[in-house]
C-alpha positions in Angstrom: 7.1 31.5 -6.2 4.8 28.7 -4.8 5.6 27.3 -1.4 5.9 23.6 -0.6 7.7 20.7 -2.3 7.7 20.8 -6.1 7.2 17.0 -6.0 4.1 17.4 -3.9 2.8 19.8 -6.5 3.5 17.3 -9.2 1.7 14.6 -7.4 -1.3 16.8 -6.7 -1.6 18.0 -10.3 -0.5 14.8 -12.1 -3.8 13.6 -13.5 -4.6 17.2 -14.7 -1.4 17.2 -16.9 -1.4 16.4 -20.6 0.4 13.3 -21.8 3.5 15.3 -22.8 3.5 17.1 -19.4 3.3 13.7 -17.6 6.5 12.6 -19.4 8.2 15.6 -17.8 6.7 14.9 -14.4 7.7 11.2 -14.5 11.3 12.1 -15.5 11.8 14.8 -12.9 10.3 12.6 -10.2 12.4 9.6 -11.1 15.6 11.6 -11.5 15.3 14.3 -8.9 19.0 15.0 -8.3 20.0 14.9 -12.0 17.0 17.1 -13.1 18.2 20.1 -11.1 21.3 20.3 -13.3 19.5 20.0 -16.7 18.9 22.9 -19.0 15.4 23.3 -20.5 16.8 21.9 -23.8 18.3 18.9 -22.1 15.0 18.1 -20.2 13.0 18.5 -23.4 15.3 16.2 -25.2 15.3 13.6 -22.4 11.5 13.5 -22.3 10.9 13.8 -26.0 8.8 17.0 -25.8 9.2 20.6 -27.0 10.8 23.3 -24.9 7.5 25.1 -25.0 5.9 22.1 -23.4 8.5 22.3 -20.5 7.7 26.0 -20.0 4.0 25.3 -20.0 4.5 22.5 -17.5 6.4 24.9 -15.2 3.7 27.6 -15.4 1.0 25.0 -14.7 2.8 24.2 -11.4 2.9 27.9 -10.5 6.5 28.8 -11.5 7.1 31.8 -13.6 9.8 30.2 -15.7 12.0 27.1 -16.0 14.8 28.6 -13.8 12.3 29.1 -11.0 11.1 25.5 -11.4 14.7 24.2 -11.5 15.5 26.0 -8.3 12.5 24.5 -6.6 13.6 21.0 -7.7 17.1 21.7 -6.2 15.5 22.9 -2.9 13.2 19.9 -2.7 15.9 17.4 -3.7 18.4 18.7 -1.2 18.6 17.3 2.4 16.2 19.2 4.7 18.9 19.9 7.2 22.6 19.3 8.0 21.5 16.3 10.1 19.4 14.7 7.3 20.4 11.1 6.5 22.8 11.3 3.5 22.1 7.6 2.8 18.5 8.0 1.8 18.0 7.3 -1.9 18.3 4.4 -4.3 20.4 1.4 -3.4 23.5 1.0 -5.5 25.4 -2.2 -6.4 28.5 -0.9 -4.7 26.8 -0.2 -1.4 27.8 -2.2 1.6 25.1 -4.2 3.4 25.1 -1.7 6.2 24.6 1.2 3.7 21.9 -0.7 2.0 20.0 -1.3 5.2 20.3 2.3 6.2 19.0 3.5 2.8 16.0 1.2 2.9 15.3 2.3 6.5 15.5 5.9 5.5 13.2 5.4 2.5 10.6 3.6 4.6 10.7 6.3 7.3 10.4 9.0 4.6 7.3 7.2 3.2 5.5 7.3 6.6 6.6 10.9 7.2 5.2 11.9 3.8 1.9 10.2 4.6 1.8 12.0 8.0 2.3 15.4 6.2 -0.5 14.5 3.7 -3.1 13.5 6.3 -6.2 15.7 6.5 -7.7 15.1 9.9 -11.2 15.8 8.6 -10.9 12.9 6.1 -9.7 10.6 8.9 -12.9 11.5 10.8 -15.1 11.0 7.8 -13.6 7.7 7.0 -14.0 6.5 10.6 -17.6 7.6 10.6 -18.2 5.5 7.4 -16.4 2.5 8.8 -18.3 2.6 12.1 -21.7 3.0 10.6 -21.4 0.5 7.7 -23.2 -2.8 7.8 -20.5 -4.5 5.7 -17.1 -3.3 4.7 -15.5 -4.9 1.7 -11.8 -4.3 1.4 -10.5 -4.4 -2.2 -7.5 -3.8 -4.4 -5.7 -5.0 -7.4 -2.2 -6.5 -7.8 0.0 -5.7 -4.8 -2.8 -3.5 -3.4 -4.8 -6.7 -2.7 -2.3 -7.4 0.1 -3.2 -4.0 1.7 -6.9 -4.9 1.5 -6.2 -8.2 3.2 -4.1 -6.5 5.9 -6.9 -4.0 6.6 -9.6 -6.7 6.7 -7.5 -8.8 9.0 -6.7 -6.0 11.5 -10.3 -4.7 11.7 -11.6 -8.3 12.0 -9.9 -8.6 15.3 -12.3 -6.0 16.7 -15.3 -5.9 14.3 -17.1 -8.8 12.6 -18.2 -7.1 9.4 -14.9 -6.6 7.4 -14.2 -8.8 4.4 -11.3 -8.9 1.9 -12.4 -9.6 -1.7 -9.4 -10.3 -3.9 -10.7 -11.5 -7.2 -11.8 -8.8 -9.7 -14.8 -10.8 -10.9 -15.9 -11.5 -7.3 -15.4 -7.8 -6.5 -17.8 -6.9 -9.2 -20.3 -9.5 -8.1 -20.2 -8.5 -4.5 -20.4 -4.8 -5.2 -23.4 -5.3 -7.5 -25.3 -6.7 -4.5 -24.4 -4.0 -2.0 -26.6 -1.0 -1.0 -26.3 2.3 0.7 -25.7 0.6 4.1 -22.5 -1.0 2.9 -19.0 0.4 2.2 -16.0 -0.2 0.0 -12.5 0.2 1.4 -10.3 0.3 -1.7 -6.5 0.5 -2.0 -4.9 1.7 -5.3 -1.5 3.5 -5.4 -2.2 5.0 -8.8 -5.9 5.5 -8.4 -6.2 4.9 -12.1 -6.7 1.2 -12.8 -9.6 0.0 -15.0 -10.8 -2.4 -12.4 -11.0 0.3 -9.8 -13.0 2.6 -12.0 -15.3 -0.2 -13.0 -16.0 -1.1 -9.3 -16.5 2.5 -8.3 -19.0 3.0 -11.1 -21.0 0.0 -9.9 -20.8 1.3 -6.4 -22.1 4.7 -7.4 -25.1 3.1 -9.2 -25.9 1.2 -6.0 -25.5 4.2 -3.7 -22.4 2.6 -2.0 -19.8 4.9 -0.5 -16.1 4.3 -0.9 -12.9 5.1 1.0 -9.9 5.2 -1.3 -6.3 5.0 -0.2 -4.1 6.3 -3.1 -0.9 8.3 -3.8 -2.7 10.6 -6.2 -5.6 12.7 -4.7 -6.7 14.0 -8.1 -6.6 10.7 -9.9 -9.7 9.3 -11.8 -10.5 6.9 -8.9 -10.3 9.7 -6.3 -12.8 11.7 -8.3 -15.3 8.9 -7.8 -14.5 8.1 -4.1 -16.3 9.7 -1.2 -13.2 9.9 1.1 -9.7 10.0 -0.2 -6.7 9.2 2.0 -3.4 10.1 0.5 -0.4 7.8 1.2 3.2 8.9 0.8 6.2 7.4 -1.0 7.2 8.2 -4.6 7.7 5.1 -6.7 9.9 4.9 -9.8 8.4 3.3 -12.9 10.3 0.0 -12.3 9.5 -0.4 -8.6 6.1 -1.9 -9.2 4.8 -1.7 -5.7 7.6 -0.8 -3.3 7.6 -1.9 0.4 7.9 1.8 1.4 4.6 2.5 -0.4 3.0 -0.4 1.4 4.3 0.8 4.7 2.7 4.2 4.0 -0.6 2.5 3.4 -0.3 0.3 6.5 0.3 3.4 8.5 -3.0 4.9 7.3 -4.8 1.6 8.2 -3.3 1.8 11.6 -4.4 5.4 12.0 -8.0 4.5 11.0 -8.1 1.4 13.2 -7.0 3.6 16.2 -9.6 6.3 15.4 -12.4 3.7 15.1 -11.3 1.8 18.2 -11.0 4.7 20.6 -14.6 5.6 19.9 -15.8 2.4 21.6 -12.9 1.2 23.7 -14.8 -1.0 26.0 -16.5 -3.1 23.3 -13.4 -3.2 21.2 -11.3 -4.4 24.2 -13.9 -7.1 24.9 -14.0 -8.3 21.3 -10.2 -8.5 21.0 -10.1 -10.5 24.2 -12.6 -12.9 22.7 -10.5 -13.3 19.6 -7.3 -13.7 21.7 -9.0 -16.5 23.7 -10.2 -18.2 20.6 -6.7 -18.2 19.2 -5.0 -19.2 22.4 -5.2 -22.9 21.8 -3.4 -22.5 18.4 -0.2 -21.7 20.1 2.1 -24.3 21.6 
């Protein structure tokens, strides 16, 4: 039986699945607790696929049959220890304010912990190498991911003068078309599978421009075109549409990258941040 969380395996293989298999993956991820109690027939009926498709899905993930897969779901959905926070999970209407706060806190912490587990140190080093050597770094995203691009550009701009957030999709295409191999894209996309992302990365490839991509799905279409992929944690349901937990996971990666870049040139970074602090000093009462 394969080791590791079944949900990590689903995330890793997601974009290699067929359309029918993705329905199973989406359902099991969204209804983790309930899925462990479903028969193969019930799961097939709930997702609108054939039982044979469910069996094929299980084998694709490395499980010999549905029972082995269901056991893996149960093990992954259960608390990791007796001391695990029992309040983690979806907020319910009947929850007290205290319970709600605890659940949200647990979800945010879990997102960061998932990201920590997914970090590949060699990719952090590669990304930092690209950020340090780039003439210009354009930070981009679409929808809610634009906020992450702006956060990244803002943080790095307190220490380096060549980071810019580009938020409009048309302007992103224009600016990317005028870049060359000395420049860099720093792109945020939870799904790694938006049309705008793929359009931008195709233009970048034509121009010889490298790209760092922050995404949940390391085998997504966007990840296939990126030069360095940084995987963020936090599983989102189909109705969450950009959860705060997912953003916190991405912010954690930004913080890690900023620290890696900064510690390579501490004296200059310290001097630049002091200059910025002095310039901002008269804006405070």
